[in-house]
Every structure is written in C-alpha cells, then in structure tokens.
N, C-alpha and C positions, 0 to 999 in steps of 0.2 A: 543323631546334629550328623551330617556329612561333616569330612577334615577336611577343609583345600586344601588348596594344590600347595598354594602359597598362604602365607596372611595375609588380609586384605590388608590393608591403610587405609583410614579409617578419614573421608572423605568431606568437608562440609559443602554441602551445595546448598543458598536460602533456608531456609529452615531447620530443618532433618538434618541429622549427623546416619552415616551409613557406615558402616553395617547396618543391621539393625538388628534390637533388643532378640537374640533366639525365639524367646517363650513366645512375645506376641506372633512374630511370624508362624510358632509352631503354634499357636490357637485362630487364626486367620485361615489356616492351610486346613485342621478340623473342623473348623466351624462349612465353610466352604463344600465339604470332605462330603457330611451332613448333611445341609441340602440338597446334593449335587455328588450322590454317591458312586453315579456311573454318566459319568462326562462325557460325550464323541461330536465327533464334526457333525456338522447340522447337515452335509454335502452327502449322499447320497451317492455311494460306488460299492460295487458287486469283488470285487477283487483289486493288485496291485497297478495295474494300467490302470481300470477305470477310474484311481481314486490320482495317479502320477498328474492325470487328463482333466478331472475334476479342480486338483485345486490348480497347474498353471493355469486356466480358466475366471478360476475364483481372484486373481488376481485385480486388485484394483472394479475390482467387482461383489454385489451381497450373494450369500449362498442362495436365496432364495429368485436371483436371478439364472445364476446356473442351474439351479436345478432342472428350473424349464425348459432349458434348453439342452442337460443331458437324457433330462428322455427321452426326450423323442432319436438325441443322435446316438447314445447309445442302444437306444432298440435298434438301431443299422444297424454300425459302426462301434464293436466295444473289444477290437482289438486287435493287435498292430495290421493286421494284414489286411481286417477291413475296414480302416480309417483308411490304411493308402490307395485301397479298388474309390475310395470316394475322394478321391481328391481336396488337396486346397480348394476349388470351386465350389464344390461339392460338400464342405465343410461350412463351411461362410455361413449357408441359410444360415444352418443349425444355428448356428451361437451370434448372428447377424446382429443381437439383441443389446448382448452384450459387449464393453468397453476396452476398446485395442479388440478388438474381431477378427481385424484381419492381418495382423503381427501374430497373433493365440491360435490361431489358425497351419499358417507358415511354422510353427515350434512345432504345433501339433507331428501335424503331418513330417518333420525334417524331425522331432524326435523317435515319434512310434519309429521309421528309418531303422533310426540307429537300434531300436531295442531289437527289432527284427533281422538285422544285420550282421548284429554286433554284440549281443547278446543269445542268437535265440531263440526274440520275442519273447523271453522273460525280464519285467523290468529289476534292471536289480538293483536290491536291497543293500550298497554299501553308498555309505555318505559321496562320492568320489568322485563315484560313479553317473551316483544319479546326479551329480549338480554340471558333470557336461552334459548334460545332456537338456536340449535348447530348451528355453525356458523355464527352465527347471536352475531358481537357485537356489541359498540356504537357508530360507521362510520356506517353500515349497518340501522341497530337503527333509524340515524337520520337521513338518506336521504331514509327513508320509510315515517318513522313519517313522516317530511319537505309537500315531494310531493304527500299523499294523504291528507295534509289541517288538519292534526291533534296534533302541536307542529312547531312549525317556532326552529327551530332544522336547523344546521351551523354543514355539515361532515368533518371535518377537515382533506382532503385525500393529495396526491401530490402538485397540483394544489393550493386545496385555503392557503396550508403552505404557499409553495414559495410567490405568487398572496399577503398575507394576510402582509410577510415582506418585498418585494419592496417595495409596498405602507406604508406601518409603520402603519398597524393599524392595527400590533401586534409585539411583540418584544420575547413572551414565546421560549423554548425549544422545549413542549412538544406538540404533537398535541391538547390533553387535556386541557392546560393553554392557548393555542392562541384559541377556544374556545370560553372558561372563558372569556381571550379578546375582544375576539366581538360581542359576548355579551353584553359586557361593551360597545361599542365602537356606535354598530352599528344601525340608528337609529331604531322605532318603526314601522317607515315609511313603512324602506324597509329590516327590520328581514328578513321577510315572503321568500325574494326570493334570498337574500343577497349571500346563499348556493352554486345557481343557476349562479349567476355572476361572483363568482365567479370563480368557476372550469373550466364556459366555456370561462373566461377570461387571461385563467389558457389554455387552453389547446390550443388554437388558437392561442395572439395576442402574448402574456404574459409568450410567452414554455421558456423550464429551460434555453435556446444553443442559441437558436438563438432571442430573446422578438421580435416581428417587432415595435417595440418602436416610429415610422412616423407615423405607421397608431391603434395606441397607443389614444382612447380619453379621459381616464384623464392622457397625458406623461407630462401634466405639473403642474401635481399635482404627479410626484410621487418625491422622494427622490434617491433615489437609480438610476434613468432615467442616473448620470453621466456613472455612472459606469456600466449599460450598454453599452449605447450606441456606443462602439466598435462591439460588439457580432451585432448587431441591425444596423450598419450599415455594418457589413457584407454579414448582412442576406436578406442588402434588397442590396445589390450589384449586378457586376454583375458576370455572372459562366465565369471561366479560361475556354478559352481552352484548347479543347483534345488537347495532340503535333501531329504537322502536318495534323491541322486541318485549315477547308480554312478559310481563312479571312473576 
C-alpha cells in the first residue's frame, strides 16, 4: 500500500467513511485484475499523435462513435502535417457525427499546429505541455499519459466517478478531488491500470441506470449494493410482453 504524502482526514458523507478499509480496496482491485488482466482503452490509435486526437474527440462522445470517425480520418490524416493540410473544413466531414464537432475540429487543427511548430511534430509527453494543447485538459492528458505508460494517471470520467462513489473508494464532489482520493487509496501494484478497470467496470457492469449486480465480481464488497439491487433486479428480470403478443 502506498504511503500518502499526508495523513488523509477521515471524512463522512452519507453512510460511508473515507478513507476506505485498505484490505477491501486491495481485494476489489485484485478481483478486477483477475476479470480484466490486460485492460486498455477502447479508442483505436497507433501512435501518440493519433491517441491525443482520438481522446480529444471523445469528450462527450462514445468510443464507438469516435472509432467510426477516426478509422476513416486516420487513413487520410494521421500526422500533424497531414491534419494541417486537411484543414478545419476538410476535417469536419470526417467528425460531423461526433458531438461538438466544430469546436473539436478547431482544436485538432490548433493542437496539430502547435505540435508541429513548437515540438517538431512530436507529441510532448509531459503533463503541463500536453495540457497547454487546445482541447486537451487534465482528463485527456491523464488518459494519454496512462495509456502510453508515462504516468500512472487516473482520468476521472463519469464512469470512474460513479464507480468510485458506489464502491466507497472516494466521496469527493469533484473529479479532481476524486482523482486525488483514488491516488491515496489504490495500492501501488494496481495504480497503473486502475483507470481502465474502473472505466470498463462502469461501462459494462456498474452501469448508471441498471447496474448488473448479480454479475458483478465485487458485489459482496460494494456498500451501495442494497441501494442498487432494485435497479439491478429490474435489469436482470424478464422483459414485459407487448400487449397482444403470444404467451
């Protein structure tokens, strides 16, 4: 277990206390590791530049929709030079199916220019430099640095935020504070992959509306399971027949 830089203050919010029991946290991640031994991003990329672009495009969009767009885009423009040649108006048709596509097109062209002119065409793999790129905030930088093995970052998106609270790994009210809490309680052995485990668990098992508690590998370690079970049972139960359908 990592030694935090400072002794965390015990905070009580709702029925759960923080920090959580270290043995329970360790067991949660041990089980997630067994279920998903090699978790990784579901965005398709082949180098740091295409990863930065894909992650920037994924804000408020699904990985599936981004992959559909970038499969065609990267076949045409997969370097800063090619992206600048494509231009903002040339980029828009490739990403028009993604939310906020005009803003994202502007950002992708701007970040490509900066990478080319200020970094010799190579994506800077240092947090501050990454976060200075248009459209690349802390969460995007964390995804990139974690995926490339530069830093064991934890990008707190909606899935990580939800799962962390349900499992009582964190109780803070903002993404940045949840990130800080997770870095204090996740064991070092699991820190590098914690980001992916929490995202994938939230995306496919601990879903927002109808969590799949019966299929959850950490259900017995989840303090919110009693609150979630009605929704979980609804998702597991038979679907109602349409009126007039054959029995």
